[in-house]
ZAMARGU-4260 file (C-alpha; in steps of 0.2 Angstrom, whole numbers, plus 5000, padded with zeros to 4 digits):
<rodrens>
0) 4627/4919/5107 | 4615/4909/5119 | 4622/4906/5137 | 4608/4899/5147 | 4619/4894/5161
5) 4625/4912/5164 | 4607/4919/5168 | 4614/4936/5162 | 4622/4944/5147 | 4632/4955/5158
10) 4645/4952/5171 | 4637/4952/5189 | 4645/4954/5206 | 4641/4936/5209 | 4653/4931/5195
15) 4667/4936/5207 | 4661/4929/5223 | 4669/4911/5221 | 4653/4902/5219 | 4644/4893/5205
20) 4643/4908/5194 | 4662/4911/5196 | 4665/4893/5192 | 4654/4894/5176 | 4663/4910/5171
25) 4680/4903/5173 | 4677/4886/5165 | 4665/4890/5151 | 4670/4908/5146 | 4688/4910/5151
30) 4698/4894/5153 | 4689/4885/5138 | 4698/4898/5126 | 4715/4894/5132 | 4714/4875/5135
35) 4731/4867/5136 | 4739/4854/5147 | 4746/4867/5159 | 4730/4876/5162 | 4717/4863/5161
40) 4719/4855/5178 | 4715/4872/5185 | 4728/4870/5199 | 4732/4885/5210 | 4748/4887/5200
45) 4753/4882/5182 | 4766/4868/5182 | 4778/4872/5168 | 4790/4857/5171 | 4809/4859/5170
50) 4815/4875/5161 | 4832/4872/5153 | 4842/4889/5153 | 4842/4906/5161 | 4824/4911/5165
55) 4817/4929/5161 | 4801/4935/5170 | 4791/4950/5167 | 4774/4957/5172 | 4763/4972/5166
60) 4746/4979/5169 | 4734/4985/5155 | 4721/4999/5157 | 4719/5006/5140 | 4704/5015/5135
65) 4694/5012/5125 | 4697/4993/5127 | 4694/4990/5108 | 4703/5001/5096 | 4707/5000/5077
70) 4719/4986/5075 | 4717/4978/5092 | 4710/4978/5109 | 4716/4976/5127 | 4717/4957/5126
75) 4729/4957/5111 | 4739/4972/5119 | 4741/4962/5135 | 4748/4946/5127 | 4759/4955/5114
80) 4766/4967/5127 | 4772/4953/5138 | 4779/4943/5124 | 4788/4958/5118 | 4796/4962/5135
85) 4803/4945/5135 | 4809/4945/5117 | 4819/4961/5118 | 4829/4952/5133 | 4832/4938/5121
90) 4820/4926/5129 | 4809/4913/5121 | 4792/4915/5129 | 4786/4899/5138 | 4770/4904/5147
95) 4760/4919/5152 | 4747/4922/5166 | 4730/4931/5164 | 4723/4941/5178 | 4706/4950/5174
100) 4698/4964/5184 | 4680/4965/5177 | 4668/4979/5181 | 4650/4974/5185 | 4639/4977/5169
105) 4653/4972/5157 | 4644/4964/5142 | 4649/4945/5142 | 4650/4946/5123 | 4663/4960/5124
110) 4673/4949/5136 | 4672/4934/5125 | 4679/4945/5110 | 4693/4951/5120 | 4697/4933/5126
115) 4697/4927/5108 | 4709/4941/5104 | 4721/4935/5118 | 4719/4917/5112 | 4724/4922/5094
120) 4739/4932/5100 | 4745/4919/5111 | 4743/4906/5097 | 4753/4917/5085 | 4766/4920/5098
125) 4767/4901/5102 | 4765/4903/5121 | 4753/4895/5133 | 4741/4904/5145 | 4747/4894/5161
130) 4736/4902/5175 | 4725/4916/5179 | 4713/4925/5191 | 4697/4934/5189 | 4689/4947/5200
135) 4674/4958/5199 | 4672/4976/5205 | 4656/4986/5208 | 4649/4996/5193 | 4658/5013/5193
140) 4674/5006/5202 | 4683/5001/5186 | 4682/5004/5167 | 4675/4988/5160 | 4690/4978/5160
145) 4708/4979/5166 | 4721/4965/5163 | 4737/4960/5171 | 4749/4948/5162 | 4765/4940/5168
150) 4777/4930/5157 | 4791/4917/5159 | 4804/4914/5146 | 4821/4906/5143 | 4835/4915/5136
155) 4843/4909/5120 | 4860/4901/5123 | 4875/4913/5120 | 4865/4930/5121 | 4859/4941/5134
160) 4857/4960/5134 | 4874/4968/5134 | 4873/4987/5136 | 4891/4988/5142 | 4896/4981/5125
165) 4889/4996/5116 | 4903/5006/5107 | 4905/5021/5096 | 4900/5017/5078 | 4886/5005/5083
170) 4870/5008/5073 | 4852/5011/5080 | 4838/5001/5071 | 4820/5004/5073 | 4809/4990/5066
175) 4795/5000/5059 | 4785/5017/5059 | 4782/5027/5075 | 4766/5032/5084 | 4754/5020/5075
180) 4747/5013/5092 | 4745/5030/5100 | 4736/5038/5086 | 4724/5023/5083 | 4719/5024/5102
185) 4718/5043/5101 | 4706/5042/5086 | 4695/5029/5095 | 4695/5039/5111 | 4690/5055/5103
190) 4679/5048/5090 | 4689/5057/5076 | 4684/5054/5058 | 4699/5053/5046 | 4700/5049/5028
195) 4715/5038/5030 | 4713/5022/5041 | 4726/5022/5055 | 4728/5005/5065 | 4737/5001/5080
200) 4754/4991/5077 | 4751/4979/5092 | 4759/4963/5087 | 4770/4949/5095 | 4788/4951/5090
205) 4796/4936/5097 | 4798/4926/5081 | 4805/4941/5072 | 4817/4946/5086 | 4823/4929/5091
210) 4826/4925/5072 | 4838/4940/5071 | 4847/4934/5087 | 4848/4916/5079 | 4856/4924/5063
215) 4867/4938/5071 | 4870/4933/5089 | 4882/4945/5098 | 4881/4957/5084 | 4865/4963/5092
220) 4871/4972/5108 | 4854/4978/5116 | 4836/4979/5112 | 4821/4988/5120 | 4802/4990/5115
225) 4797/5009/5113 | 4780/5008/5122 | 4774/5022/5133 | 4785/5038/5129 | 4789/5031/5112
230) 4806/5030/5103 | 4812/5046/5112 | 4810/5039/5130 | 4816/5022/5125 | 4832/5029/5118
235) 4835/5040/5133 | 4834/5024/5144 | 4846/5015/5132 | 4858/5029/5133 | 4857/5029/5152
240) 4860/5010/5153 | 4874/5010/5140 | 4883/5027/5145 | 4882/5031/5126 | 4878/5046/5116
245) 4865/5042/5102 | 4863/5053/5088 | 4848/5051/5077 | 4845/5056/5059 | 4828/5065/5057
250) 4827/5061/5039 | 4828/5042/5042 | 4814/5041/5056 | 4800/5031/5048 | 4783/5038/5051
255) 4767/5033/5041 | 4760/5048/5031 | 4743/5047/5040 | 4751/5047/5057 | 4762/5062/5052
260) 4747/5071/5046 | 4738/5069/5063 | 4754/5074/5072 | 4756/5090/5062 | 4737/5095/5065
265) 4738/5091/5084 | 4756/5097/5087 | 4762/5080/5092 | 4780/5074/5090 | 4779/5056/5084
270) 4796/5052/5092 | 4787/5052/5109 | 4771/5042/5104 | 4768/5025/5110 | 4771/5009/5100
275) 4766/4991/5103 | 4773/4982/5089 | 4790/4989/5087 | 4808/4987/5094 | 4824/4997/5095
280) 4840/4988/5092 | 4858/4994/5094 | 4869/4983/5083 | 4887/4981/5077 | 4890/4993/5062
285) 4895/4980/5050 | 4879/4970/5054 | 4867/4984/5053 | 4862/4983/5034 | 4860/4964/5034
290) 4849/4965/5050 | 4838/4978/5042 | 4837/4967/5026 | 4832/4952/5037 | 4819/4962/5047
295) 4811/4969/5031 | 4807/4951/5025 | 4796/4948/5041 | 4778/4954/5042 | 4781/4966/5057
300) 4798/4972/5051 | 4794/4979/5033 | 4798/4997/5037 | 4814/4993/5047 | 4827/5007/5046
305) 4844/5012/5053 | 4839/5028/5062 | 4855/5034/5071 | 4872/5029/5078 | 4882/5028/5094
310) 4895/5042/5094 | 4909/5048/5106 | 4903/5060/5119 | 4893/5062/5135 | 4878/5050/5137
315) 4862/5056/5130 | 4851/5057/5114 | 4853/5070/5100 | 4844/5073/5084 | 4853/5079/5068
320) 4839/5089/5060 | 4835/5089/5042 | 4844/5106/5040 | 4860/5099/5048 | 4859/5106/5066
325) 4859/5096/5082 | 4845/5097/5095 | 4843/5087/5112 | 4830/5073/5113 | 4826/5073/5131
330) 4812/5065/5142 | 4796/5073/5139 | 4787/5082/5154 | 4769/5075/5156 | 4759/5063/5146
335) 4750/5069/5130 | 4738/5054/5132 | 4736/5044/5148 | 4730/5026/5148 | 4738/5022/5131
340) 4741/5004/5136
</rodrens>
């Protein structure tokens, strides 16, 4: 692509110095992709107008390496991660911010591809990019690109996370297979060659999850998205928040065959592998099957399953194994793969 006004096909330190090149980068490369009435004036803040309802607010930083991986990239990851953090709290996303830390020498073409991915994800998630910031660091001081996004949403009337409402008999639902994102990034980072294609599950879940809340309301007690640390860590956090004992059924845990194969070869437990397009729900027993049925009718919930239940006992997570025994599912020590998101 011809960019005569940029004078370079790579990011320069002068793109971060606040002068003409900074203005050209922001207006012609970045802001042009997210054009909307909130962002377009390029004020120091995005003016969202009056928000009707309880406001949710979240923020996260993304440092994944490599920045592009099978099924997504750091741009799609940043948008979807922020939308999903809002959605599992029952909030309809309204607007997100986009803060870019660019390393000197980053190809502008790669930056444009990542921004296009962010634009596509925000369009799919029906959210505007309302404001942003761009900084450039010296070559060797970063890893190409880091992104920080924050998000604002409004809670749906009549629902908010209710960990205190979780009770014995409630069911635990996972909206799809475990570990797809982790293994996709691992393959890209280590340049592994596999016969089966494994792609990240990174996806915006707001339409799916808010649709479930619209249909089932208070029958959904609590939701979390199992990102770093995977389902195992997220469930331990849920057990702490609710004071509940959660017992999983090993036979019901959904894992794609290709992911399972990689885990068996490398000695990974898919229960602890990161996901970026899945959610955990604790729901009323009577509503569990209808909720799973509703999830399976959506593009990102086709593999949804009941994976366990809340039982009487001390707070924590246990696994009923395929041979009928019980084992503890605790927090892992260390991280098998850093910079996964």
